C-alpha positions in Angstrom: -2.1 1.0 -26.3 0.2 -2.0 -26.0 3.2 0.3 -26.1 1.8 2.6 -23.4 1.1 -0.5 -21.2 4.6 -1.7 -21.7 6.1 1.7 -20.9 4.0 1.8 -17.7 5.1 -1.7 -16.7 8.7 -0.8 -17.3 8.4 2.4 -15.2 6.7 0.5 -12.3 9.4 -2.2 -12.4 12.1 0.4 -12.3 10.5 2.1 -9.3 10.2 -1.3 -7.6 14.0 -1.9 -8.1 14.9 1.5 -6.7 12.6 1.0 -3.6 13.9 -2.5 -3.0 17.5 -1.2 -3.0 16.5 1.6 -0.7 14.8 -0.8 1.8 17.4 -3.6 1.7 20.7 -1.9 0.7 23.1 -3.6 -1.8 21.4 -6.5 -3.7 22.5 -8.8 -6.6 20.5 -8.5 -9.8 19.2 -12.0 -9.7 17.9 -11.4 -6.2 16.2 -8.2 -7.2 14.3 -10.2 -9.8 13.2 -12.7 -7.3 12.1 -10.1 -4.7 10.0 -8.2 -7.3 8.9 -11.0 -9.5 10.7 -9.5 -12.5 12.6 -11.5 -15.1 16.4 -11.5 -15.0 16.6 -9.9 -18.4 14.3 -7.0 -17.3 16.4 -6.4 -14.2 19.6 -6.4 -16.2 18.2 -3.9 -18.6 16.8 -1.7 -15.9 20.0 -1.7 -13.9 22.0 -0.8 -17.1 19.8 2.3 -17.5 20.1 3.2 -13.8 23.9 2.9 -14.1 23.9 5.2 -17.1 21.7 7.7 -15.3 24.0 7.7 -12.2 21.3 6.5 -9.9 23.0 3.3 -8.9 26.6 1.9 -8.6 28.2 -1.6 -8.5 30.3 -3.1 -5.8 31.7 -6.6 -5.4 30.3 -8.8 -2.6 32.1 -8.8 0.7 32.6 -12.6 0.7 33.2 -15.2 -2.0 30.7 -17.8 -3.0 30.6 -20.5 -0.3 31.1 -23.5 -2.7 34.1 -21.7 -4.4 32.5 -22.2 -7.8 31.7 -19.5 -10.3 32.1 -15.8 -10.0 30.6 -14.1 -6.9 27.5 -12.0 -7.3 28.0 -8.3 -8.1 25.9 -6.2 -5.9 24.2 -3.0 -7.0 23.2 -0.2 -4.7 21.7 3.3 -4.9 24.1 6.2 -5.3 23.2 8.2 -2.1 24.3 11.4 -3.8 22.0 11.0 -6.8 19.3 13.2 -5.1 18.3 14.4 -1.7 15.2 15.6 0.1 14.7 18.0 3.0 12.2 17.1 5.8 11.0 19.8 8.2 9.3 18.8 11.4 7.2 21.6 12.8 6.2 21.4 16.4 5.4 23.8 19.2 8.3 26.3 19.5 10.7 24.2 17.4 11.6 23.5 13.8 13.8 20.6 12.9 15.4 20.3 9.4 16.8 17.0 8.2 18.5 16.2 4.9 18.0 12.7 3.6 20.0 11.2 0.7 18.7 9.1 -2.2 19.2 5.9 -0.2 17.0 7.3 2.6 19.7 7.9 5.2 20.0 11.1 7.3 23.0 13.2 6.3 22.3 16.3 8.3 20.0 17.4 11.1 19.5 20.7 12.9 17.1 22.2 15.4 15.9 25.8 15.7 14.0 27.3 18.7 11.1 29.4 17.2 8.1 31.1 18.8 5.8 29.3 16.4 2.6 30.6 18.0 3.6 34.2 17.3 3.9 33.6 13.5 1.3 34.3 10.9 1.1 32.3 7.7 3.4 34.7 5.7 5.9 34.7 8.6 6.0 30.9 8.6 6.5 30.6 4.8 9.3 33.2 5.0 11.0 31.4 7.9 10.8 28.1 6.1 12.2 29.6 2.9 15.1 31.1 4.8 15.9 27.9 6.7 15.6 25.6 3.6 17.8 28.0 1.6 20.5 28.0 4.3 20.5 24.2 4.4 20.7 24.0 0.6 23.6 26.4 0.6 25.6 24.5 3.1 24.5 20.8 2.9 23.4 20.0 -0.6 26.6 20.7 -2.6 27.4 17.0 -2.9 24.0 16.0 -4.4 22.9 16.1 -8.0 19.5 17.6 -7.2 17.0 18.5 -4.6 14.2 16.0 -5.3 11.6 17.2 -2.8 10.6 18.7 0.5 8.4 17.3 3.2 6.7 19.4 5.9 5.6 17.2 8.8 3.2 19.0 11.1 1.4 18.3 14.3 -2.3 18.7 13.7 -4.7 18.5 10.8 -3.3 19.0 7.2 -4.6 18.4 3.7 -2.0 16.7 1.6 -4.0 17.2 -1.6 -4.4 21.0 -1.2 -1.1 21.6 0.6 -3.0 23.3 3.4 -2.4 23.4 7.1 -5.9 23.3 8.5 -5.1 23.4 12.2 -2.1 22.8 14.3 -1.5 23.4 18.1 1.9 24.8 17.1 0.4 27.6 15.1 -2.0 30.5 15.9 -3.6 30.6 12.4 -5.7 28.1 10.5 -6.5 27.1 6.9 -3.3 28.3 5.3 -2.0 27.0 2.0 1.7 26.4 2.6 3.1 24.1 -0.1 2.6 26.1 -3.3 5.0 28.9 -2.4 7.7 26.5 -1.3 7.4 24.4 -4.4 7.7 27.5 -6.6 10.7 28.8 -4.7 12.7 25.5 -4.7 11.4 24.1 -8.0 10.5 20.7 -6.5 7.6 18.8 -5.1 6.5 19.7 -1.6 4.7 17.0 0.5 2.6 18.2 3.5 1.9 15.4 6.0 0.7 14.9 9.5 3.6 13.9 11.7 1.9 10.7 13.0 1.3 9.6 9.4 5.1 9.9 8.7 5.8 7.7 11.7 3.2 5.1 10.7 4.5 4.9 7.1 8.0 4.1 8.4 6.8 1.5 10.9 4.4 -0.2 8.4 7.3 -0.7 6.0 9.3 -2.7 8.6 9.2 -6.5 8.3 8.3 -6.8 12.0 4.8 -5.4 11.2 4.3 -7.1 7.8 1.5 -9.2 9.2 -0.5 -6.2 10.3 -2.0 -4.5 7.3 -4.7 -3.0 9.5 -2.4 -1.0 11.7 -3.1 1.8 14.2 -0.1 3.8 15.4 -0.6 6.1 18.4 2.1 8.7 19.0 2.6 9.9 22.6 4.5 13.1 23.2 3.8 16.8 23.6 0.5 16.0 21.9 -1.3 12.8 21.0 -1.4 11.7 17.4 -2.7 8.7 15.5 -2.5 7.2 12.1 -4.8 4.4 10.8 -3.8 2.1 8.0 -6.5 -0.1 6.5 -5.2 -2.8 4.3 -1.9 -0.9 4.3 -3.4 2.3 3.0 -3.6 5.4 5.3 -7.1 6.5 6.1 -7.2 10.3 5.8 -10.9 11.1 5.8 -12.6 13.8 3.8 -10.1 16.6 4.5 -7.2 14.9 6.2 -8.6 15.2 9.7 -9.3 11.5 10.3 -7.7 9.7 13.2 -7.4 12.7 15.5 -7.3 10.4 18.4 -5.9 12.9 20.9 -8.9 15.2 20.4 -11.6 12.6 21.0 -13.3 12.9 24.4 -12.4 11.2 27.6 -14.2 13.4 30.1 -16.7 16.0 28.9 -16.0 19.3 30.5 -12.8 17.9 31.9 -9.2 19.2 31.7 -8.4 21.9 29.1 -6.7 20.7 25.9 -4.3 22.7 23.7 -7.0 22.7 21.0 -9.1 25.0 23.3 -11.7 22.4 24.2 -12.0 20.3 27.4 -11.8 16.7 28.2 -9.8 15.4 25.2 -7.5 12.4 25.7 -4.6 14.7 25.0 -5.5 16.8 28.0 -4.7 13.8 30.2 -2.0 11.7 28.4 0.2 14.2 26.6 3.5 15.5 28.1 2.1 19.0 28.8 -1.0 17.4 30.5 1.1 15.1 32.7 3.4 17.9 33.7 0.6 20.3 34.4 -1.1 17.8 36.7 2.1 17.2 38.6 3.6 20.7 38.8 1.6 21.9 41.8 2.3 18.8 43.9 5.8 17.6 43.0 9.2 19.1 42.9 10.4 18.9 39.3 13.2 20.5 37.2 12.5 24.1 36.3 11.6 25.0 32.7 8.7 25.8 30.4 5.7 24.2 32.1 3.6 24.7 29.0 6.2 22.8 26.8 8.1 20.5 29.2 11.5 19.3 28.2 12.7 15.7 28.0 14.6 16.3 31.3 11.4 17.4 33.0 9.4 14.5 31.7 12.0 11.9 32.6 12.1 13.2 36.1 8.3 12.9 36.4 8.3 9.4 34.8 11.0 8.2 37.2 8.9 9.4 40.2 6.0 7.3 39.0 8.2 4.2 38.2 9.8 4.4 41.7 6.5 4.5 43.6 5.6 8.2 44.2 1.9 8.0 44.8 1.1 11.3 43.2 3.0 10.6 40.0 1.6 7.1 39.9 -2.0 8.5 40.1 -1.3 11.0 37.3 0.0 8.2 35.0 -2.8 5.9 36.0 -5.4 8.6 34.9 -3.4 9.0 31.7 -3.6 5.3 31.1 -7.3 5.2 31.7 -7.8 8.0 29.1 -5.6 6.2 26.7 -7.4 2.9 27.3 -10.9 4.1 26.8 -9.7 5.8 23.6 -8.1 2.7 22.3 -11.2 0.7 23.1 -13.2 3.0 20.8 -10.6 2.5 18.1 -10.7 -1.3 18.5 -14.5 -1.3 18.3 -14.6 0.9 15.2 -11.7 -0.5 13.2 -10.8 -3.9 14.6 -7.1 -3.5 13.8 -4.6 -6.2 13.7 -2.2 -4.2 15.9 -2.3 -1.0 18.0 1.3 0.2 18.2 2.1 2.9 20.8 5.3 5.0 20.2 6.6 8.5 20.4 8.8 10.2 23.0 6.0 9.8 25.5 6.4 6.0 25.4 9.0 6.6 28.2 6.0 6.6 30.6 4.1 3.7 29.0 5.1 1.3 31.8 3.5 3.5 34.3 0.3 3.8 32.2 -0.2 0.3 30.9 -1.9 -1.4 33.8 -4.6 1.3 34.0 -4.8 1.3 30.2 -5.5 -2.4 29.9 -8.0 -2.2 32.8 -9.9 0.5 31.0 -10.0 -1.5 27.7 -11.3 -4.6 29.6 -13.9 -2.4 31.2 -15.0 -0.8 27.9 -15.2 -3.8 25.6 -16.6 -7.3 25.6 -14.1 -9.9 24.6 -15.7 -10.3 21.1 -15.0 -6.7 20.3 -11.5 -6.8 21.5 -10.9 -9.9 19.4 -7.4 -10.7 18.5 -6.1 -7.2 18.3 -2.6 -6.9 19.8 -1.4 -3.8 21.7 2.3 -3.2 21.7 4.7 -0.4 22.4 7.6 0.6 20.2 10.7 2.2 21.7 11.4 5.8 20.7 15.2 5.5 20.4 15.3 7.7 17.3 12.9 10.4 16.0 11.0 8.5 13.4 9.0 11.5 12.2 11.7 12.9 9.8 12.8 9.4 8.8 9.3 8.6 7.7 9.0 12.0 6.0 12.2 11.3 4.1 10.9 7.9 2.9 7.5 9.2 1.9 9.1 12.1 -0.1 11.6 9.9 -1.9 8.8 7.4 -2.8 6.7 10.3 -4.1 9.5 11.8 -6.2 11.3 8.7 -7.5 9.5 9.0 -10.8 10.5 12.7 -11.2 14.1 11.8 -10.3 14.1 9.1 -13.0 12.7 11.6 -15.6 15.2 14.3 -14.7 18.1 11.9 -14.8 17.1 10.6 -18.1 16.6 14.1 -19.5 20.0 15.2 -18.3 21.6 12.1 -19.8 19.9 12.7 -23.2 20.9 16.4 -23.2 
């Protein structure tokens, strides 16, 4: 039993070293020990094994020691080519594939226009197999292995069973999707809600380290949410927790993409905002059911520059968002509600009405000290979060495979 405990501790320490190097980049051995509360001797031993396995490399520091005494620290860093993961973001009429290296950086990204709503489950699996195979053929030659695949989906998914339960991007429901891909590519397949991918990336940032009870709301084509309680995602019984966008704002109100009426998404999502404006404002032409960034930017600018119709539409969206956030605050009492996603472009036009709705809905004691902030969407964090989650989930397998290859 003592040996097993020692082995487990060693494994956990090794994973901690890998993840620290991924989060912080090149680090000296002595600093790795301090950051992870591991002895210098243990860090030295772990780093020697990782060097032998080809998972890390050494490089000299960029500057000498400031006092000029002693040798400068040698930094170690992950070998980005030791393994890679593929993240697929599935949204309405679009599939994005991103290759992430072992250090967690994006090495390749591509978009494909796909009529997702016309696919059945078998069509989708075949399409994903074909796209992943093409990426592997052209982009993965420099990597030692494909460690894992992440499928980030709008809607309700079950990570445990690998099943897409419902997505507005798809016409079918309750389809197991992970098992066939795992068998085809001989690696782990992680199925995740897209908002959870974003929340996992943001929660790992030092800026939000003081907010273990974190709510992340994603504005965009749809409205997503992820809830972290004491740093752990709250998924619910079958993965359908935190479906903020499909909670009600107005019973029998505007129609939502889910098929029901009055959801928050039916007022604050891109398609809802554009739908409300299309009959009254002159906007760029395009797919009104799936408005482009150009179309949404045009509508947002009208609101920000004083167009009364556009301002009214965004004010209604802000009220829907505010009453929904008030419910979240009353139920979960989070440290922070963080609003992000591509739809945050219009947050300035929504926030006055949003705060007014929150004040109207909650007594001060229920609002408490919860902060509400927005986070700029200057990069698509969905795939970045999916890459990080997949690497963390497969680090143990990468260690085992590298050790087996070395011993062989």
